[in-house]
Phi, psi and omega in degrees: 000118182214129180242144179246146172275128181084182178229173178266166176300319180301315180295321179299321180290341180274347181289151187304320186299314179282327181297328178293340178276005182051066184290142175229124179276120184249354179206140173057051179296335180285358180253018185286352179270010174297140178285143176258114180278325183199170178240138179223142176239137181188160184231009184276147183298323184259040185294337180302327181292344180268355185257158181249347184111142179087003182276153165262113186265125177256133179206155172267356177098004183294331182264007184283341182092154182269331183270145178305322181297319178295322180293319178295318178297319179303313182293317182297319179296321177296318180296318179296327179288340176085034178289162183283317182192158175246127179243120183247127178271122180283155176111321181279314183241321181233144169270338170209152185286137180297149181299322180300322180294312183293315183295320180292321178298320178295315182292334180266002181057038179255118177302127180238126185235136173247141179256127183273349177229150178288141176224148176292116182299328180296325178292318178299313181299313181298317184294316181289321178297321177299318179297319180294314180298318177298323178296318177297319179296316179297322179297313179296321179295322178295316178295322178295325178295320177297316179300318180297315181295322177296318179297317178298320178302313181294321179293332178275006178100004177289172181232189181303320178301321179296319179295316181294322178293322179294319178295321178296321177296318180294317182282342184067025184211160178292145181236140183230148170243123183233158175286165179303332179267012171092015177272139183288128173260316182202141178237127179240128179267158175277110183300121178073013180297135184281098173283163182302328181270008177092355180243147180293138180291135178287123187296325181292322175296319178299316180298317180300317178297318179294321180299320178294320179298321186271001182303120182082355180225058192300341183273351187264145174240157172303151184305134177088358180282163180237132174228135182227128178285141174253116186285167172114015184275355181190188185287334184287156181293334182262011184292141182249129179268322181200174177230141176258128185232132172239131181247136180279069183276312185264338180197158179295153176267145179251165178305328181298331181289325175294317180298316179297322179294319179296321179288322178295324180300324177298319177294317182296327178300319179293316182297316185289340177288342183278100172055041177048074184286354182301320180299317179293320179300313179298320179293324176295321177299318177293325177296322177297317179299313181295324178290318177299322177295317180294324183271003177081009179279342173247125182288148182300326182286338178270341189297316183302318180295318179293323179296323178296321177300325182273005174093011183256114181229080181295140182274333181263186183262357183248146178239133181249114177280137179223140177225130172254128180251125181252135174300145184301324184281355183281326189225109175297156182305323184286352184265000182295324179297319178296317180296316182302311182296318182294315182292320179299320179295320179290321181292337179295345180266358185290330179085015179226153173297130183227133171247111183247132174235172175228148175229083186302323183298317180272353182069035184240150171237096179274147180219154167234133177246144175267122179246152174273330181204163180297331182295342179279350191304308185295315181294320179296319179298319178300314184291318181292317179299319178295320179294320179295317178296319179295324178295319177300314181294318182295326179282356179070035186252010175288138182230131177293136177080002179252136180302140179289162176298150177256124178253122182241132181250126181272199183264133179288142180191193179269190182296329179295330181265348185295317180297304177302325179295320177294319180296316179298316181295322180295316179295318180294327179295324176295318180290335183285343178300126179096350176284162177307132186299139174219156175304319174200155180251142175274121183303330182292338183261005181251011185297321179293316178299321179295318178297315181293325179295322178293334181263009191300331182265002182280130183299330180296326180291317177298321179294321179298314179299319181295319179293318188284315186227013180305313180300327180289321177296318180295322179299316186289344178288332188236342188243157177228144001283156176293145185256343179300315178301325178294315179296318181298316180293320180297314180289326179296330179263019175055038176081008179281108186291323181297314179295322180295315179297321180296317181294321184272358181057048180241152170280166188297319184295319178298318178298315180300319180296319180292319179296321178295321179296319179297314179300322181291316181294321184268354182051057182213165180254114183289353175264357180275119182304322180293321177295320179297318178298316180298316181293321177299314179297319181295319178295320177294318180297325181296329179295332184261001180293146180301000000 
């Protein structure tokens, strides 16, 4: 949906009033897509001084002058004024347009049209003005529709990123939210926007290019761009909290896009006033980058430059992917800003370069850490996991009876491995929900759990669990003591009876009796390695069952 203010010269010539005059374009036919701002009719020699630019000028030629020099001067002044086109009606002054007039119009790139039949200029003016006014109305209606959709998004629980993405879709170009001093808060791309090479321009790359262009010239934007201040940054009436920027990367911007940006800025001002949403916005932008990297939408060779734009400059050659998965009931939508600030403050004490993002819809906090060597992995994972837990506690988001967040640490590698590592850690973090709590999980040791989690809805998996440990589950529903905890402890200690008895606070004979009861119920030998493997898998699968 895109509306333009005004019409083009080509469209004006197609309207009935001018079409009845049998229009013929005699100069600069390739300029007919110029916009017509208004229509003016006049016969005075110095009419250019009465015009502002963008007009379609109607004349019978009485003011054009009799001498070629006067005619050339007349055309040049109109071209300098920037009118859209000159339309001359034949018959009153000329039976055909003089060569000096036509040649000068061509050299000045001014569309020149002759009418072979007389038409009432007042009818032409009314018809084109009506078209222009209708165009303005359509433009305002189009901008109002964007405002309405943005408002609905916010009322349904959406946030500033959703609004920015909708505006980017409307403009067909990337949209940015920046701080008053020019730091990027969020970048939204136009989904499916037609870039010159057939692929949508990556908004962070676009931002990086613009940042380099504007270096030392912070007030300047590339030609045709739109910038709108978002108020509310301080006590004064003119204080600026952020700026909304649209760049004409994939297609030119129209006046309607500025109007839509101004209306959107009003909504964003309200959103940003709620508990300083800038921190959350910036974290969402980093989360989008990390997710695009994980899903392969950002190439490994492009990632370092984009990461630098987002403030991540690892000193070493290794990157450690980490993902924290939060249960949905742990954090209401409005608390993400509080969590972001708390976690960022805790991560500042880790002593390593960290790029932290958030993905509220998925309930994930993805991170990349810069390591100097693989030997730092375990210690770094300990510090980051502790900082993430401290951030949860500091934000006041611990809930009794709710599973704690799962922190999963992936495999350290270079940028080529960072994306797959983040994806693996994110999937493993989902599978880790419901496992026995640990400070952090190693993604490499969760592959079986991840496989079982993916199969959790498959009827064959439920049948396998029922065959392997169904009798034990049925026993524990009605009999005491329950035997599943004994089997879990026994298998966790690799069949070491002394360690199992110590963990369960049982004497040896009691443990032996329970193990014998388990073997009898399951009709299996607990000393058989194949039976032990089956039982381990069944217990793990049961944790992931719906």
